[in-house]
C-alpha positions in Angstrom: 0.1 0.2 0.0 2.7 2.6 0.7 4.9 1.8 -2.2 1.4 2.6 -4.1 1.3 5.6 -2.8 4.6 6.8 -3.2 4.3 5.5 -6.9 1.4 7.6 -7.6 2.1 10.5 -5.8 5.7 10.6 -7.8 3.4 10.4 -11.0 1.6 13.7 -9.9 4.6 15.7 -9.0 6.2 15.4 -12.5 2.7 17.3 -13.8 2.9 21.2 -15.0 0.0 21.4 -12.7 1.6 21.0 -9.9 4.8 23.0 -9.9 1.6 25.5 -10.6 0.0 25.0 -7.6 3.4 25.1 -6.1 4.0 28.3 -7.4 0.6 29.4 -6.3 1.1 28.5 -2.7 4.0 30.6 -2.1 1.2 33.4 -3.0 -0.9 32.4 -0.4 2.2 33.2 1.8 1.8 36.7 0.7 -1.2 37.2 1.2 -1.3 35.7 4.4 1.7 37.6 5.5 1.4 41.2 4.0 3.7 44.3 4.9 3.5 45.4 8.2 1.1 49.3 6.5 -0.7 46.6 4.4 -4.5 47.0 4.3 -5.5 43.9 3.6 -5.4 41.1 6.0 -7.0 37.3 6.0 -6.9 36.9 9.4 -8.7 40.0 11.9 -8.8 39.2 15.6 -11.1 42.2 17.0 -9.2 44.9 14.7 -5.9 43.5 15.6 -3.3 41.1 13.8 -0.6 39.0 15.4 3.0 40.5 15.6 4.6 38.3 12.9 6.6 35.7 15.0 7.0 31.8 14.4 4.1 31.3 16.5 1.3 34.2 14.7 3.3 33.6 11.1 2.5 29.9 11.4 -1.0 30.5 12.5 -2.5 32.6 9.6 -0.3 30.4 6.8 -2.1 27.1 8.2 -5.2 28.6 8.4 -5.1 29.7 4.9 -4.3 26.9 3.6 -7.0 25.0 5.7 -8.9 27.4 4.0 -7.9 28.2 0.3 -6.0 24.4 -0.5 -9.0 22.8 0.5 -11.1 24.5 -2.5 -7.7 24.5 -5.0 -6.3 21.0 -3.7 -9.7 19.2 -4.1 -9.7 19.6 -7.6 -5.6 18.6 -7.4 -5.9 15.6 -6.5 -9.3 14.3 -7.9 -8.4 12.9 -10.8 -5.9 9.6 -9.3 -8.7 6.4 -10.0 -10.1 8.2 -13.2 -5.8 7.9 -14.4 -6.1 4.7 -13.6 -8.5 3.7 -15.5 -7.9 5.8 -18.4 -4.1 4.5 -18.7 -5.0 1.0 -18.1 -3.0 0.3 -14.5 -6.8 0.1 -13.7 -7.1 -4.1 -15.1 -3.6 -4.4 -13.8 -4.8 -3.3 -10.2 -7.9 -5.9 -10.8 -6.0 -8.7 -11.4 -3.3 -8.3 -8.4 -4.5 -8.9 -5.1 -4.6 -5.6 -3.9 -8.0 -4.9 -2.0 -9.6 -2.7 -2.3 -9.8 -0.6 1.0 -6.2 -1.0 0.6 -6.1 0.5 -2.7 -8.4 3.7 -1.4 -5.9 4.1 1.4 -3.3 4.3 -1.0 -4.8 7.0 -3.0 -5.7 8.7 0.2 -1.8 8.7 1.1 -1.0 10.0 -2.1 -3.8 13.1 -2.1 -2.6 13.7 1.3 0.6 13.6 0.4 0.4 16.0 -2.5 -1.6 18.6 -0.6 1.2 18.6 2.3 4.2 19.0 -0.3 1.7 21.9 -0.9 1.8 23.0 2.9 5.4 22.7 3.1 6.5 25.3 0.4 3.8 27.7 2.8 5.4 27.1 5.4 8.7 27.7 3.9 7.3 31.0 2.5 6.6 31.7 6.0 9.8 31.5 7.7 11.1 33.5 4.7 8.2 35.9 5.1 9.0 36.7 8.8 12.5 37.1 8.2 11.4 40.3 5.6 8.9 41.7 7.2 11.3 42.4 10.4 9.1 41.8 13.8 10.6 39.0 15.2 13.9 37.6 14.1 14.0 34.5 15.4 13.3 31.6 14.0 11.5 28.8 16.5 10.1 25.7 14.4 7.9 24.2 16.9 5.7 27.0 16.8 5.8 27.6 13.3 5.1 24.0 12.3 2.7 22.9 15.4 -0.3 24.9 13.7 0.2 22.9 9.8 0.1 20.0 12.2 -3.5 20.9 14.2 -4.8 23.1 11.9 -3.8 22.8 8.7 -3.6 19.0 7.9 -6.7 17.5 9.7 -8.2 20.2 7.1 -6.3 18.8 3.5 -6.9 14.9 4.6 -10.6 15.4 5.0 -10.1 17.0 1.0 -7.6 14.6 -0.4 -10.7 12.1 1.4 -14.0 13.8 0.4 -11.9 13.5 -3.4 -11.5 10.1 -3.2 -14.9 9.3 -2.6 -16.0 11.4 -5.0 -14.0 9.8 -7.6 -15.5 6.5 -6.3 -19.2 7.7 -6.8 -20.4 7.2 -10.1 -23.3 10.3 -9.2 -20.2 12.8 -8.3 -18.0 11.2 -10.0 -18.3 14.2 -13.4 -18.7 17.6 -13.4 -21.8 17.5 -11.2 -19.2 16.6 -8.2 -17.0 19.3 -9.6 -19.3 21.9 -8.9 -21.1 20.9 -6.0 -17.9 20.5 -4.2 -17.8 24.5 -4.6 -21.1 24.7 -3.3 -19.7 22.2 -0.3 -16.4 24.4 0.0 -18.5 27.5 0.7 -20.8 26.1 3.4 -18.1 24.6 5.4 -15.7 27.7 5.0 -18.4 29.7 6.6 -19.7 27.2 9.1 -16.3 26.5 10.2 -15.0 29.4 11.6 -17.7 29.3 14.2 -16.8 28.6 18.0 -19.4 25.6 17.7 -18.3 24.1 14.3 -18.3 20.3 14.7 -14.4 18.9 15.2 -13.0 22.2 15.9 -14.2 23.6 12.3 -11.0 25.2 10.4 -9.6 25.4 13.4 -10.1 29.1 14.8 -10.8 28.1 18.1 -7.1 28.3 19.7 -7.0 32.1 18.6 -6.3 34.3 21.8 -7.7 37.7 22.0 -6.0 40.1 22.5 -7.5 42.5 25.8 -9.7 44.8 24.9 -10.7 43.4 21.5 -13.5 42.5 20.2 -14.7 39.4 19.9 -14.9 39.1 16.2 -12.4 36.6 14.4 -12.8 37.1 10.7 -10.8 34.6 8.4 -11.1 35.0 4.6 -9.2 37.7 2.1 -10.5 41.0 4.0 -9.4 44.9 3.0 -8.9 47.4 6.6 -9.6 51.0 6.1 -5.9 51.7 8.4 -3.8 48.7 9.4 -4.3 46.6 12.3 -3.1 46.8 15.6 -0.6 45.2 17.0 -0.3 42.3 19.9 1.8 39.9 20.9 0.1 36.9 20.3 0.8 34.2 22.8 0.7 31.4 20.9 -1.8 28.3 20.9 -4.9 28.1 23.2 -4.6 24.0 22.8 -7.3 22.1 25.2 -8.3 18.3 25.2 -11.4 19.2 23.0 -10.0 20.6 20.4 -7.2 18.1 20.1 -9.8 15.5 20.7 -11.9 17.4 17.9 -8.6 17.2 15.5 -8.2 13.6 16.2 -12.0 13.3 15.1 -11.7 15.0 11.9 -8.9 12.3 11.2 -11.2 9.7 11.9 -13.9 11.1 10.0 -11.8 11.6 6.6 -11.0 8.0 7.1 -13.8 6.7 7.4 -15.1 8.7 4.3 -12.0 7.5 1.9 -12.9 3.8 3.2 -16.3 4.4 2.1 -16.6 3.6 -1.5 -15.6 0.1 -0.5 -18.8 -1.2 -0.3 -19.6 0.1 -4.1 -16.4 0.6 -5.9 -15.4 -2.4 -8.1 -11.9 -1.2 -8.8 -11.7 -2.1 -12.0 -12.7 -5.3 -11.9 -15.7 -5.6 -14.2 -14.9 -5.2 -17.7 -18.4 -6.4 -18.9 -20.0 -3.5 -17.3 -22.4 -1.6 -19.6 -20.9 1.7 -21.0 -17.7 1.6 -20.7 -16.6 4.4 -22.4 -16.2 7.8 -20.7 -13.3 7.8 -18.3 -13.4 8.8 -15.3 -14.1 12.9 -13.8 -14.9 14.6 -16.9 -17.0 12.6 -19.7 -15.8 14.0 -23.2 -18.0 15.6 -26.1 -19.3 12.6 -28.2 -17.6 12.6 -32.0 -19.4 8.8 -32.4 -22.9 9.4 -33.8 -22.4 12.5 -35.8 -23.9 12.9 -39.1 -21.1 12.7 -41.7 -21.2 15.0 -44.7 -19.7 14.4 -48.3 -16.6 17.7 -48.7 -18.3 20.2 -50.5 -17.1 23.6 -51.4 -17.4 27.5 -50.2 -18.6 28.5 -46.2 -16.5 25.9 -45.1 -16.6 28.1 -41.6 -20.5 27.9 -41.7 -20.1 24.2 -41.8 -17.1 23.9 -39.3 -19.6 25.9 -37.0 -22.4 23.8 -37.3 -20.1 21.2 -36.3 -18.4 22.3 -33.6 -22.2 23.3 -32.1 -23.5 19.7 -32.3 -20.1 18.1 -30.8 -21.0 20.5 -28.1 -24.1 19.7 -27.1 -23.8 16.0 -28.1 -25.2 13.9 -25.8 -27.3 16.3 -23.7 -30.4 14.6 -22.1 -33.9 15.6 -22.4 -34.3 16.8 -19.5 -31.5 19.4 -19.8 -33.6 20.6 -23.0 -36.4 21.0 -21.6 -34.5 22.5 -19.0 -33.1 25.2 -21.6 -36.6 25.8 -23.3 -38.4 26.9 -20.1 -35.3 29.2 -19.0 -35.4 30.4 -22.4 -39.6 31.2 -22.7 -39.1 32.7 -19.0 -36.6 35.2 -19.6 -39.6 37.0 -21.7 -41.5 36.9 -18.9 -39.3 37.3 -15.5 -37.3 40.2 -14.7 -34.2 39.7 -16.3 -31.6 39.3 -13.6 -32.9 36.1 -12.2 -33.9 33.8 -14.9 -30.3 35.2 -16.9 -28.2 33.9 -13.9 -29.6 30.4 -14.0 -30.0 30.8 -17.4 -26.1 31.0 -17.7 -25.6 28.8 -15.2 -27.8 25.4 -17.1 -24.9 25.2 -19.5 -22.2 24.8 -17.1 -21.2 21.2 -18.0 -21.3 21.5 -21.6 -19.6 25.0 -22.0 -16.8 23.5 -19.6 -15.9 21.0 -22.5 -14.8 24.4 -24.7 -10.9 23.5 -25.4 -10.6 19.7 -24.0 -12.7 17.6 -25.9 -9.2 16.7 -28.5 -8.0 16.0 -25.3 -10.4 14.0 -24.2 -11.4 12.2 -26.9 -8.3 10.5 -28.3 -8.5 12.9 -31.1 -5.9 15.5 -30.3 -3.2 13.9 -33.0 -5.9 13.6 -35.8 -6.9 17.1 -35.1 -3.4 18.4 -34.8 -3.4 17.7 -39.0 -5.7 19.9 -39.6 -4.6 22.7 -42.2 -6.0 25.7 -39.9 -6.2 24.8 -36.3 -6.9 28.9 -35.2 -10.6 28.8 -37.4 -11.1 25.6 -35.5 -10.4 27.4 -32.0 -12.7 29.7 -33.4 -15.6 27.7 -34.4 -15.2 26.0 -31.0 -15.2 29.3 -29.8 -18.5 30.2 -31.5 -20.0 27.3 -30.8 -20.0 27.9 -27.1 -21.3 31.9 -27.8 -24.2 30.8 -30.0 -25.0 28.0 -26.8 -25.2 31.0 -24.7 -27.5 33.1 -26.9 -29.7 30.3 -27.5 -30.5 30.5 -23.8 -30.3 33.9 -23.0 -32.3 34.9 -26.0 -35.7 35.5 -24.2 -34.0 37.8 -22.1 -32.4 39.6 -25.0 -35.6 40.1 -26.5 -37.3 41.6 -22.8 -34.3 44.0 -22.7 -34.7 45.1 -26.5 -38.3 45.5 -26.3 -38.2 46.9 -23.3 -35.0 49.8 -25.2 -33.0 48.5 -21.9 -29.9 49.1 -24.3 -26.9 49.1 -21.4 -28.6 45.8 -20.4 -28.4 44.4 -24.1 -24.9 45.6 -24.0 -24.0 43.8 -20.5 -25.8 41.0 -22.2 -23.5 40.5 -25.3 -20.8 40.4 -23.7 -21.5 37.6 -20.9 -22.4 36.0 -24.2 -18.8 36.5 -25.3 -17.1 36.2 -21.8 -18.2 32.9 -20.5 -17.4 30.7 -23.4 -13.8 32.6 -23.9 -13.1 31.7 -20.0 -14.3 28.4 -20.8 -11.9 28.1 -23.9 -9.0 29.7 -22.2 -9.4 27.2 -19.4 -9.7 24.1 -21.2 -7.2 25.1 -23.7 -4.6 25.7 -20.8 -5.2 22.7 -18.6 -6.8 20.0 -21.0 -9.5 19.1 -18.0 -12.7 20.4 -17.8 -13.3 20.5 -13.9 -10.9 23.8 -14.0 -13.7 25.5 -15.5 -17.0 24.0 -13.5 -15.1 25.5 -10.2 -13.8 28.8 -11.4 -17.0 29.3 -13.0 -19.4 28.2 -10.3 -17.4 30.2 -7.5 -17.9 33.5 -10.0 -21.3 33.0 -10.9 -22.0 32.1 -7.0 -19.9 35.2 -5.7 -22.1 37.7 -8.6 -25.4 37.0 -7.8 -24.2 38.1 -4.8 -24.5 41.3 -5.3 -20.4 41.3 -6.4 -20.4 44.4 -9.0 -16.4 43.9 -9.4 -17.5 40.6 -11.1 -21.0 41.3 -12.9 -19.8 39.7 -16.3 -23.3 39.3 -17.1 -24.8 43.1 -16.8 -27.5 42.6 -14.0 -26.0 44.2 -11.4 -25.0 47.6 -13.9 -22.0 48.3 -11.9 -18.3 48.7 -13.2 -16.1 47.6 -14.8 -18.9 47.5 -17.2 -19.5 45.5 -20.6 -16.4 46.6 -22.6 -14.2 45.3 -19.7 -15.9 42.1 -20.3 -16.2 41.5 -23.7 -12.4 43.0 -24.0 -11.7 40.3 -21.4 -13.6 37.7 -23.4 -10.7 39.1 -26.9 -8.0 38.9 -25.4 -8.9 35.2 -23.3 -9.8 34.0 -26.7 -6.4 35.5 -28.2 -4.9 33.4 -25.3 -6.4 30.5 -26.0 -5.0 30.9 -29.9 -1.8 31.6 -28.5 -1.3 28.2 -26.7 -3.0 26.0 -29.3 -0.1 27.7 -31.6 2.8 27.5 -29.0 1.7 23.5 -28.7 1.6 22.6 -32.3 4.9 23.9 -32.6 6.2 21.7 -30.2 5.1 18.5 -32.2 
């Protein structure tokens, strides 16, 4: 089991995405320990912050790790089972004497090792930042690392366990699970800061409040009008209840990881129906599309039509019924609510943009296409057509009412969403990145974050021109990256 976990970990750390996540961990450290006169903070303790000693720097960076790495780390590690099935390793495992609980335990260890390695980079960054900030030059390794062990580690183990649970559960292994985790994480991030959160929540309970401070403790990237007042933080306030809660959280994580042993087939059912789609992100289905004889002229129009058919291939009847209902509702209901839900309905279809060649195994064939940029533009156009079709009712209502500003915002949104999907899909080759990013972006927008009003429904800044410009930049970035990849072949 240990050998399998080590081998899996070594395979994962060779990927470019892993290096990117290590770099992002350094960025998290910079956010967690800002300059002494900064106007933002990730931890506000009743209007105070701790002096940048090893203990406080370790605590604030560990809390940052517990908050943010649980979100992005889930998507980084949730491809473990899918990769075994996709590469054929699963068939070897099925023929081996390894039992299902041992396989799941190995995958959990590998998941946790990846997340812990990122946290180790964050801990190293904390040491450097403590010295750079200059409020304390004394490095206490125990005081710095203890919060990572008691605060961050249990949350990361839970993240690795839930990622494994989602992968091994049929209904959660695809895009639905990717979207669901954003909402699960948000509930945990908010509820986990409560003093009454189960198992100690995110780990805020041991934070000591300075004398004269209010009882408000906030965790998250926050803007402050004036630099926070400084107090000498005495270190973790540990108690048997807190330590028992963290141990209990580890046991819950282990139970979640091993639970799929009740139904997970461990790749030993080759005769099961529908053996086609790998794992976590079902590819678009090229099979079954009508073949047409080559014709001269209007090649882009035919290419656009083909990409549109590919984009929506396999969508079930209930999806089409829901899309039609949302389109009609846009004519009768105030546009804000309808458009917001209309443009989250095709999320799983949009997430195919930029990823289909890699997931369908046709990358080598499409690499010989004489005009790859034209194909990418047609793929983007298909995404725009999907946005227009589902949001057409809202657009008609705006036009009838003479709301030209709203219509401009609608048009910018119809361009921005597929452009974002195409860029993230082209860069990563995986639908789950767009699924996570767009779900979070959509959630923040419907919660009245004016700066993220990419649909134009809040009428805030930066406005339609900004989002349309961002869409053009994203498409250009997708084309440039695709060209670079083609040049390497």
